[in-house]
N, C-alpha and C positions, 0 to 999 in steps of 0.2 A: 278712543270713542268705540262704542260697542256696535254690533250689528244693526240693533234696534235704533241708536242715536244716529248712524249713518242714513238710516231709512227716512226718518224723520227730517234731519237735516237737508235731504235731498227733495224734500217735498211730498213725500209719501205719508200716507195715512199711518198713525200709531197702531202697534199691534194689539190685537184683542187678547186681553190677560186670561189665559185658561189654565193656569198654572194649577188649579184644583183637579185638572185632568191630566192623562197621559195620551200620547198620539201614537197610533199604529200607522205604518206606511206599508200597504199592500193588502189585499184580500184575496190572496191565493192560500194554499194550504197552510203556509207557515202563518199568514196574518190571521186566519180565520182561528187558528188554534191558540193565538197569543189573545184574540179577542174573548173567546171563550174564557181563558185563563182569567182575564180581568173581570169579565161578566161574574163568574161564580165567586169571585172575592169581594164584589162590590166595589171595585176601583172603577171611578168615573173614566171614561176615554171617548176620544173620536179616532175613527178609521177612515183612511183615505185610499181609494183606488183609482188609478188613472183610466182603466177600462170602463166599459158601461155594464159589466157583469163581473161577478166574482169568479174565482176559479184558477186565475193566472194561466199558467203554462197548460193546463188541463182543458182549457176551454177553446174550442174550435167550431166555426170560425170566431175569431176574437173580435166583439164589437168595441171599436173605439181603439184598436190596436193590433200587433201582430202577435202570433202564438206560435210556440214550438212545437204545438201539436199539428197533425195532418189526418185526413178522413179516416185513414184505415188504422190510426193508432190504438193499440190496446197496451194495457199494464203489462211490464215484464216481470212484476212482482204480483203474486198472488193476494187476493182481497183479504185474507187473513193477517198478511204480514204488513199489508199497507194502510190497513185501518186505523183511524185513531184509537188509540186505547179506550177512551171515554165514550165511544160510540161506533161499534162496529158497522161494517157494511151490511146492506140487507143480505139474508139468506138465501134469497132467490138470484142474486147476482151469481153470474159465472165465476168461476175461479180466476180468470183474468180478465177484468171488464174492460168494456170500450171505453172511449176517453169521454163519451156523451153520459155514461153510468158513472164514471166517476164525478163529472161536473153536477149531475144530479145528487149525487152523495154529498158534495159540498154544499149545496143548495139546501137539502135537508138537514145537515149538521148545523148550519147558519139559522135556519129557522126554529130548529129544535132548541137551540139556546138563545133565541131572542136577541141575535146579534145584528140583523139587517138593518134595524132602525140606527145603529151607530155608525153604519158605513156610508160615505158620501162617495159616489161614482163620478165617474168623468171629471176626476180632480187631480191634476198634477202637480206635483210637488217641486219646486224649482231649486229650493236652498233650505238646508237645516244646518243652523249655528247656534253655540252655546253662548248664552248671554252672560254678563256680568249681575251677581247677585243671586244667581241660581235660574236653572231652566233652559229652555231650549225655543230659539224662533223658528218657526216653520212658515216658509214663503211658499204661496200658491201660484199658479200660473196666471191668475189675472192680476198679480201686483200684491194682494193682500197678504197678512200674516197672523198667526196667533203665537202665544208663548204657551209652553207646555213644560209640566214638571220633569217629564222623561220623553224619549222618543224610542219606539220597538221599528227597527228596520226591517221589515218582512218583506220586501219587495221581488224576491227573486234574484237577487244581484249575481247568483252564480251563472246565469245565463244572461247576462248583461249585454255583452259585445259579441257578435259572430267572428271567429277566427278561421281564415282562410289557409289552405295548403300553399306552400311556395314552391316554384319551380321556374327555371330559365325559360325565356320565350315569351311569346303572346299567343294565346288561344282566340282564334276566331270564331267558334262556335259560341254556344251559351253557357253561361256559368252561373251557378247559383250556389246558395248555402242552404242546409237542410232548414234552417229556419224560414226560408222562402218558399219549400216544398207544399204543393198542394194536392198530391196525388198523381198517378201515373199517366193520367191521358194524354199530357203533352209530349209523352216520349215514346208513343205508340209507333213502331216502325224506325226508331232512330238508334244510334250506337252511343251508349252511353257509360261513362267512366264515373264511378263513385269513389270517393276518397275517404279512407278512414274505416276503423273497424270497433264498432261499439254497437249498442242497443238500437240506435237510431238509423245507423248504416246497413245494419242486418235487415230492418224493417224494410226500409227504402229499397234496397238492393233485390230483396226477394219480391216485392211488389211490381219494381220497374221491370223486372226481368220477365213477366208474365206477358209485357206487351212490345218489349224492346226487340230490336233487331237483333243486338248483342248487347250484354251488360258486363262491364268488366269493374271489378274490386280491387283498388289499389290500397295496399296495406303495408305499413312502414314498421308497425310493433305488434307481434301476435298476441292474442288473448285467448283464454279459454272459453268455449262455447259450450253451454250446457243445454239439455233441453228442458222445456217447461215443465214437461209431464213425465214422471217416473212411477211405476207401478200404479198407474191410475189417479195419482194425485199431484198437486204443484210439489216442484222439487224443492222450494224454498221453505216448506212449512216443516220446521223442525221439531222434534219430539223435546220435551222439557228436558230430558238428559243433554242432548245436543246442544240447548240453549247455553248450558252452564259451560260448556267446552270452550277453550281459546280457539282462534283460527288455527293456531298451530297443532292443536289437539284432533281438530275436525280434518286437517289436511288430508292424512292417509285414506280415509273414506271417502272423500270428494275427489281426491286424485284416482282412486280404484274406479268410482263411478264414472267418471270421464274416460278412462282407460277402455272400459268394457263397452260403453255405450259409441264413444266416438273415435276412440283410438288417437293417434297424434294428430294435430292440427296441419303437420306438413303433408299428410297423407292427402289433404284437399287443397294442396299448392298454398296453401298459407304458411306463414313464418311460425315455428313453434315459439310460445311465449318465453322471454328471456327472463321468466321468474318461476317461483313455484305457487301451485295453487294458493290463494289467501293472501298473497303480495301484491294483489292488483283486483280490480273488478271482473267478475264474470259475466259473460254476454248470454243473457238467456233467450234461445231462438231455437223453436222446432222445425224451422225452415230454411235457414240459411244455409248449411252444410247439405241438405238433401238437393236444394238448389244447385250447388256446386257440382255434386255428384251426378246430376242429371244433366249436366252441361249448360243450364241456363245463364249461370254465372260462371266467369273466369276469374281466378284469382291472380292477381298482378302485384309485383313489388311497387314500391314508391315511384312516383314520376319524377324523371330526372329533367325533363324538358318539353316543351311544346313548340310546334311551330305550323302556324295555320290551323288546320284541323289535325295534325298529325301529332300522337301522343307518344314520348319515348319513355320507357322504364328503366330503372336504375340497373336490372340484372343484363342490359345488352342484348337481350335474346329476341328483340323484334319491336315493332312498333304497331299502333293501331291507327285507325282513323276513327275519329268520334265527331259526333255532334253536339254532346253535351257533357258538361264535367259539374257533378254536384259534391260540394264541400262538405262531408260530415264530420268536421274537424273541431268541434267544440266551442267555446265561448271564453271570453275573459270576463273577470268579475267586474261590475260596473255599478257604481252607485253616484251619478253624476249631481246629485243634489248635497254631497258631502265633499269636504275637502279632501284633497289627496294625500294630506298628512294622515288622515284616519283610515283610508282605504288602501294606500298605496298604489303600485303600477297595475293592478288588476291581473298579474300572473301568479303571483303568490296571495295566499290569503291574509288579510290584514291580522296582525298579531292580537289574538282574542283569548283570554281566559276560558277554556272549555269551549272554544269556539263561538263564545256568545258575547263576553265582556272585555271591553278596552280597559286594560289595568290602569290608564292613565285619566280616563273620561269618566266624570260621574253622569249618569241617567242617560246613557245611550247603549241599546242592546240590540244584538243581530239575532235574528231567528231564522233557522232554516239555511244559513250558510254552512253547509257542511255536505260530504259526499257520502251517502250510506252505500254500503254493500248490496243492501236491499231496498229500503224503501224509506223515503224522508219523512213522511208524514207521522209516523209515531214518534220520531225522535223531535220533530219539531213541537210535538204537544209535550214531550217531556222538558224541552227546554222551556217552553211557555209556562209550565208548571212552577219550574225553579225560578224564573223572572217575575212571577206572580208572587212567590214567596219573597223575593228580595224587596219588591215594592211594597209589600204589606210588614216588612222587617221580622218576619218570623223566621227567616235565614238571613244570614249576615254573609258578608265576603270576607276573605283572609286578607291580609296586608297586602299591599302593592307589591312588596317585595317577594311574598309568597307567590302571588299570582305570576309575576314575571319568572320566578324559579320553576313553577310548574310548567308554565306555557314553553320556556325553553327545553325543559325535561320532554315533554310531550312531542315536540318536534323532533327532537333527537332521536326519540323512539321511533317515530314515524318514518325518518330517513334511514334507520336500519331495519326497519320492519316491511316497508312497501318498496317495490320496483321504483316507482316514480313519485315521490311524494313532494315534488316542487309546489303542488298548490297546497299542501297541508290540509287537505280537506277530507280525505279518505278515512273512514271509520268502519269498525264492526259494529253493526247495530245494539248486538247483546250486551258488548262490552260497554259502549257509550250510554246505555239506558242505565247498567248499574253504576256507572261513574257519576252520573247526575242524581241517581238516588243516594249514593254515598255522600255527595257533597250537600245535598238537604240535610242528611242526617248529622253528618259532622258539623256542620255549622248553623245548626237551630239554635235560635235564641231561646226558645221555650220549648218543653216538652209538652204532652196532649194535657196535663194539669196546670200549664200556664206557669211553671216554675223553670226558671232557666237551668239548663242541664249544667253538670259538672264537667268541665274541661280537663283533658288528659294533658300531660306536659309533651310539648313537643307539636 
């Protein structure tokens, strides 16, 4: 009995057949990029967003749900790097726009391409299942369901479930995850411990340190911190020549820059990274290291145990009394509307060809499920363009055996290349863009004249 048969047998209404359309789940940056790709190709679609507004993680405060954003959030990649290739950010935007400007840019992008009429807001999707005879059943929070020819999953699953740091003992102060952070006001005059070293913890630690009595940054693994501005411009704005270089080829230049500007991370009490530049993400912050140098933030190792308000660290060199612990410790992948056999345990990425296509499942695509060393948005649009080509059959997929072979090879390369590739999500954006472009060229079913291209052996 199929999912549709079970629903009818249980007394539910038969699903509305919309298999002339595809379904897009989510109206954040990845979702709207997918909507644009469908619209420009004339592919009929419906898009669904559980919140009251589009923008996903960049919309704060989030109407109809929580957001990873916070009041003082600015982009940590420049507007040139993070813009959608088809629609650059406005010239009058600052190099690093505020979250309100990014959200406004999304609004303008959606309205420019006429996408808003296709998006249904305040709509929770509770179940997505493949049905016999082709297509997918999409069930909504009110119990109704529709059938679609294909489903685009673009709902920000990489930030699905907050993960908290672990330590022995019970803390009797206030604990929260960065997901729940709403600004520094609540921490004025308090002693705050922040766990983790990344873009979010750097922002929160520097902001909290301006009002707190004491701010401690507890770090397990060191990362390279780079300034946002170098020689008067965004540090991530690469020249055309630099874009062509691999991570390994760029490493000497980036390493020299970090050494000249900041020196070793251990000079600030932070652990030196256990990997070379390019083997893990860079933390872009122009304020964190000066705040440590000024004494507003004290770097500490990982927390070993807590006892009431007492926090003990792994170096055994003392303890601090704290009122608050903020966990900036990341997220697990979560798509609660999909079966666990498709998405796995949330720690590692599901096995996806080029991080988009499940080799054994037709008509299901994941958009935006990767971790770019710079910005997600351009890569989401490149993924959406590829999927649009697949849906119009102007590009084909290789065989399942070929997809599995490439997927396994890609993961082996990541394991060798990156310090911690357990999530298998980290990509160099320039290399990934070239990968998708080559995929679209190699497996094109017709050339620009409508003639099938000649295949090379192998």
